[in-house]
C-alpha positions as CSV (number, residue, x, y, z in Angstrom):
1,M,-42.9,6.5,9.9
2,L,-40.0,4.4,11.2
3,F,-36.4,4.7,10.0
4,R,-35.1,1.1,9.7
5,S,-31.5,-0.1,9.4
6,G,-29.9,-3.5,10.2
7,G,-32.6,-4.7,12.6
8,Y,-33.0,-1.3,14.3
9,A,-35.9,1.1,13.9
10,L,-36.7,4.6,15.2
11,G,-39.7,6.9,14.7
12,N,-42.3,9.0,16.4
13,Y,-46.1,9.6,16.0
14,P,-47.7,12.0,15.7
15,N,-45.2,14.3,14.1
16,P,-45.8,17.3,14.1
17,F,-47.4,17.3,17.5
18,N,-48.7,19.7,20.2
19,N,-47.9,18.3,23.7
20,N,-47.3,14.6,23.5
21,T,-45.7,12.2,21.0
22,T,-44.8,8.5,21.2
23,I,-41.3,7.5,20.2
24,A,-40.9,4.0,19.0
25,F,-37.7,2.0,18.6
26,E,-36.8,-1.6,17.8
27,I,-33.6,-3.4,18.7
28,P,-32.4,-6.8,17.4
29,N,-30.9,-8.0,20.7
30,D,-30.8,-7.2,24.4
31,T,-28.7,-4.1,24.9
32,Y,-28.3,-0.8,26.7
33,V,-30.3,1.9,24.9
34,S,-29.7,5.7,25.2
35,L,-32.6,7.8,23.8
36,K,-32.2,11.6,24.2
37,V,-33.9,14.7,22.8
38,Y,-31.9,17.8,21.6
39,N,-32.7,21.3,20.5
40,L,-31.3,22.8,17.3
41,H,-28.2,24.0,19.1
42,G,-27.4,20.4,20.2
43,T,-28.3,21.0,23.8
44,E,-29.7,17.9,25.5
45,I,-33.4,18.6,26.5
46,A,-34.4,15.2,27.9
47,E,-33.2,11.7,28.4
48,L,-36.1,9.3,27.6
49,A,-34.1,6.0,27.9
50,G,-30.9,5.1,29.6
51,K,-31.1,1.4,30.5
52,K,-30.9,-2.1,29.2
53,Y,-33.8,-3.2,27.0
54,S,-34.8,-6.6,25.7
55,Q,-34.9,-7.5,22.0
56,G,-38.0,-6.2,20.2
57,K,-40.2,-3.2,19.9
58,H,-40.5,-0.5,22.6
59,T,-42.2,2.9,23.0
60,V,-41.6,5.9,25.3
61,E,-43.8,9.0,25.7
62,F,-42.4,12.5,25.3
63,N,-44.2,15.5,26.7
64,S,-43.2,18.9,25.4
65,T,-45.4,21.0,27.6
66,N,-42.5,23.2,28.8
67,L,-40.8,23.6,25.4
68,S,-41.1,26.2,22.8
69,A,-42.6,25.4,19.4
70,G,-40.0,24.4,16.9
71,I,-37.7,21.6,15.6
72,Y,-36.0,19.1,17.9
73,F,-34.1,15.9,17.3
74,Y,-34.1,12.6,19.1
75,T,-31.1,10.3,19.0
76,I,-30.9,6.6,19.8
77,K,-27.6,4.9,20.6
78,A,-27.5,1.1,21.0
79,N,-24.4,-1.0,20.6
80,K,-22.6,0.4,17.5
81,F,-25.9,1.8,16.1
82,S,-26.8,5.4,16.2
83,A,-29.6,7.3,14.5
84,S,-31.4,10.7,14.8
85,Q,-34.8,11.8,13.7
86,K,-36.4,15.2,13.5
87,M,-39.7,16.1,15.3
88,I,-41.7,19.3,15.2
89,I,-43.5,20.8,18.2
90,Q,-46.4,22.9,17.0
91,G,-47.6,26.0,18.8
92,E,-51.0,26.1,20.4
């Protein structure tokens, strides 16, 4: 399910997941996009995007093989827009 606001969208599927999930985002214009994953303590775990993207829909893959099961957050920042979503890594 995608969170939508003002031409922006953010979500991931599947959620919960075991090893891989796809994070999708949509932006209304060409802009620099930062997309990062954080643990519950706010520590950055991974940077999935850190470059300029064109207007439209985009996806990035996230592999959690080296992470413990639990709750994590991913945050997008683009222009003045910022949003975070929760994702759950299941144990084997």
